[in-house]
N, C-alpha and C positions, 0 to 999 in steps of 0.2 A: 813945731807941728802946728799946722793951721787947724782952727776949730772945726772947719767943715770936713776935715779928713778923719775925725774921730769915729764917726759911724762906720766907715769902711773898715777900719782896723778892728772894731768891735765885732763886725760880722765875720771877719776872717778868724778871729780868736775863737768865737763861739762855734764855728764850723769845725775847727780843729778839735775842740773839746768833744763835740758830739761824735766825730769820727773815732777819736781815741777810745771813748767809752764803748762804742759799738764794736770796734775791732778788738779791744783788749779786755774789756770788763764784762760786757754782756755775753752770756753763753750763746754760741752761734746757733741760730735757728729757733731760739726760744723767745716767746713773747714776754713782755714785762710792762708794768704800769706802776706809777708812783702815786701815793696818797697826797693829801694837801700838804704843801711845803715839805714834801719828802718825809712825812712822819712815818710812812711805811711804804714798802715796795713789794709788789707781787710779781713773781715770775712763774711761768708755766713749767711743769715737770713732765717728762716723757720717758718711756722705756718701750722697747720692742721685744716681745717674747718670741723667740725663734724656735723653742722646743716645747712641745706639750706632752704631758704624761698620758699614756693610754688609760682608758677607763673601761672596765667591763660593766656594761649597763644592764645585761640580762643573761640569765642562765636557765636552761630548761633541759630536763632529762626526757628525751624523746622516746618514751615507751608507754605502755598501758599504765593505768593509775598505779597498779602494783605489779612488780616484776615477778613473773613465773619463770623459774630457771628451767633449763633443759636437762632432763634426767640423763645422767652419765656423760654429759657433754658441756658445751659452753653456750652462754646466751650473750648476744651482742647488745650492749647498752650504749646508746648514743647520747652524748651530752652536747647540746647545741648552745652557742652563746654569741653575743654581739659585742663588739669592741668599738669604741669611739676614740679617734685620735685627730686633734685639730691640725696636725701636720699633714693630714690626708690619710685615707685608708691604707695606702701602700706603705706607710711608714712602719706598720706592724710587720716584723720579720719572723716572729716565732711565738707560739703559744704552747702551753702544756696544761694538763689537767690531772686531777686526782679524784677517785671515787672510793669512798671508805665508809665503814660501819662506825659511826661516831660513838657507839656504846663501848666498843672494844678496842678502838684504835684512834690515832690522831692523824691529822692531815699530813704531818711531816714524817710519819713512820715509814719503815721499809715495807716493800710490797709483801703481802701475805694473801694466798688464794682464798682464805676464809674471810678476810676483813679489810683488805687494802689493795687497790689497783692504781697504777699511774700510767700516763701516756705523755712522753716528752716531745712528741712531734704530732700535734693536732693538725688538721687540714683546713684550709680556707675553702669556703663553698660559695663565696660571692661578696659583693659590696654594693653600696648605694651610689658609687661614683664620686663621693665627696669625702665624708668623714667616717662612715660606718663600714666595718667589715664583719662578715659572718663566718663563723668557724664551727667545726665539729670535732669532738674528741670521742674516739671509740674505745670501749673496754670490753674484752672478752671475759665474762664472769663465769667461773666454774660452778658446777652443779651443787657443790658443797659449801658455797659461800653462805655466811650466816643469814638466817632469816631475821627480820626486824624492820621497824618503821623509821629508822633514823640513819639511812644511807644518804650520804651527801656527795654532791658533785661540786668541786671547787676548781677554778681555772685561773691561770696567770697569763698576761699578755706582755710581750717584750717588744719595744720599738727599736729603731735603728740607733738610738743613743742609749740603749739598755736601761731606759726608765721602765720600771715595772710597776704594775698594779695588781696586787693580790686581792681578789674579791672575797676575802674572808670576813664576810659580814652577812647579817640576816637578809639584807636586801639583794644580795648578789650571788648567793649560792642557792642551789635547788636541793630539796630533800625528797626522797622517795622511799618506798618500802620493797623489800624482798620477802615474799610470802613463803610459808613452810612448804617443803616438797618431800613427800613420802614416796620413795621409789626404790626398787631393787632390780638386780639382774642375776641370772644364772650363767655360769661359765661354760656348761656343757650339758648334753642330754644324759639320761640315765639308761644305759644299755646293758642288760644282763647277758647278752650273747646267746649261745646255744645251751639249752638245758633240756633235760628229760623229765617226764612226769615223775612226781614224788622226789625231785631233787630240791635241795636248798642251796642257795648261793654259797660257793666255797669261800669267796672273798667279797668284801663289801664294794659296791660301786659308790662313787662319791658325786655330790653336787655342791659346788662352791657358790655361796651367796655373796653378792657385793652390794653394799649400800650405795644406791644411785641418787640419793637425795641429800638434803641439808639438815636432816633431823635424826635423832636417835630413833631406831625403829625396833619393833618386835616383828616376828614372822609367824604367819599362820599358814596352814596347809589343808588342802582337800584333794581328792582324786576322783576320777571317773574313767570308765572304759572307753576305748577309742580315742580319736584325736579331733573330733568335731565338737567344739564347745556348744554349738547350737543344739546338739542332741544330748546334752548332759543329763537331762531328766530320763532319757531312755536307758542310759547306762549307769545310773546311780547304783551304788553298791558293788560295782565292779572295779577291779584294778586294770584288767586287760580284757579286750574283746579279741578272740582268736579266729583263725579261719574255720576251725571247728571248736565249739565250746567257748568258755571264758574262764577267767580267774577272779575270784572274789576279792574284794578290797582288803580284807584283813590279812591276806597272804603276803602283802607288800608292807614292809616295815622300815622304820628309820630310827636314827639315833644321832646324838652329837658326838659320840665316841664310837670307835670301831669295836663292835662286840658281836656276840652270837645272835642269830635271828630270834631266838626265844626270849632274849633280854631286851629286844627293841620295842618301839612303840608302833602299834598298828596305824596305818594310814586309814582315814575315814572319808566318808562322802560329804561330811559337813566340815566347815572351816573351824579348825582348832589351833590355838597358839602352840608353838614349840616351847615347851617349858625350859626355862633357864637360858634362853637366847635373846639377848638385846644387842643390836648392832649400833655402835656409836656413829655420830656424824664424822665423816672423814676430816682429818687435819692434814698433816704432811704426807702420810703414807696411806695407800688404799687399804681398806679393812675388808678382809675375806674371812668368812666362816664356812667351815666344811660340814656337810651333813653326810651320813653314811647310810646306805640302803642295801637291803637283802630281800630276796624273794623265795617263797616256797611255791613250787608248782604242784597243784593237786592232780589227781587222776583225771584223765579224759580229754583235756584241751590238746589241740594239735595245730601245727603250722605257725605262721607269723602272727604275733600278738601285738596289739597296740594299746597304749593307755596314756593318760595325761595326769600330771600333778600340777596343781595351781599353787604357786607361792605368792603370798600377799604381804605387802608392807603395811604395818599397823602402827598407830600412835603408841609410843613407848610409855 
């Protein structure tokens, strides 16, 4: 070999070594650098995250500050929430929610109309065109749901890869209150039918009372003649106003058991509690209490007679 050929061979060998290291030793696409005399070598590291877990970033119960239930019916409670997913808002394919009384139930319990409601199919109501989607869970809350200040709304978001985020934390669920509701209803009017003067009811007429609220209640009563409550002061002391004459209030009587008129309690013109009657908050079955009514018709009234009895729900 000639001496002047050595540099050419050296260049060729060095080029082959560099190619070999780049092709077979260095990770493709990664940067690297060596310290002095290769005492250390630094290489870049990379990863590409292709799936992001959804995050519920806010929850709000969209009602007044305290929830007032609807007597004898249901109250619609909306739980609004916002979900963020870095795969895009459309990556969320399902959400569900739970609304429960945290004093008497847990989030994972079965539904109970007194303390636990769930919705497995919440609705989307919009998005920001990028990462955020807006949702709403609706719950129809029955009139006898527990009163209390620790009702919670919890939601879960599910994306297309079934990554879930349960917002069971103080920052991501919302707490509200259901206030006491004292209410009642009567199932029918009291109609004594056709009677003659100086007759006493042969059989008792009944009035069934239903607790229409979410509290234990007592019941109070008072009566007046006629059917216009705006004229109650004009007909105080009367049970009925008739086409001719009237019937005094003490002639109409009631009891919690079916018994003779003489053993019953006089209706009065001032509100009095029915002794011995407390109606509990409804749970599984509707609670009905029956009152029994009889009438004595004194001499002289005639024709169609009308009267009113006011039933009031009272704190037990």
